[in-house]
Every structure is written in structure tokens, then in C-alpha cells.
C-alpha positions, 0 to 999 in steps of 0.5 A: 499499500502506498503512503497516500493509500495508507493515509486514506485508510488511517483517515477512515479509521479516525472517522469510525465510531462505535458505541456499546449499549447495555440493557437490563430489562428487570431494572426498569431503566432505559438502555445505557451507553457502556462504551464508546470511542472513535478510530482505534478505540472504535475498532477495539470495541468492535473486535471485542464484540465480534470475539464475544459473539455480540451482535453488531449493527451498523447505523452511522447516524445513531452511533454519532448521536450515542457517541455524545452520551456520557458512559453509563448514561441512559440513552436519550429519548430521541434514540429510543425508537432506533435502539428498540429496533436494535434490541428486537433484532438482537433478541430475535437473533439470539432466539431470546423472548422479548422482555414483558413489562405488563399487558400493554408492553411493546413485546406483546404488540410487536407491530407497534399498534398499541397506543 
């Protein structure tokens, strides 16, 4: 690889963003940002996720939004819908039942038709 190619690859790496979320349904709290970083840190987060069989989903806009959140902070309201979609994807990919928090819960109405 030439120097110009190497520079381009390094610039791409600097622009990469990764955010890890944690969620404990029984806590009653929203998902939290548990790790986040750019460039080499983002790559390490992804490597750890892949090495541990953690599902990864690419969403550049959501990653940018969540990367501005402090570690161990709940996700902001504007990210709820996108994060809910990701959690549903992960639960289904792992063949894990969705958590249920009462009769009107989203898990009981996966089509999202309950007001």
C-alpha cells in the first residue's frame, strides 16, 4: 500500500465510531451507553464484540448521536425508537424472548399498534 493509500485508510479509521449499549430489562431503566470511542478505540470495541459473539449493527447516524452520551448514561429519548429496533433484532437473533413489562408492553404488540 502506498503512503497516500495508507493515509486514506488511517483517515477512515479516525472517522469510525462505535458505541456499546447495555440493557437490563428487570431494572426498569432505559438502555445505557457502556462504551464508546472513535478510530482505534472504535475498532477495539468492535473486535471485542465480534470475539464475544455480540451482535453488531451498523447505523452511522445513531452511533454519532450515542457517541455524545456520557458512559453509563441512559440513552436519550430521541434514540429510543432506533435502539428498540436494535434490541428486537438482537433478541430475535439470539432466539431470546422479548422482555414483558405488563399487558400493554411493546413485546406483546410487536407491530407497534398499541397506543
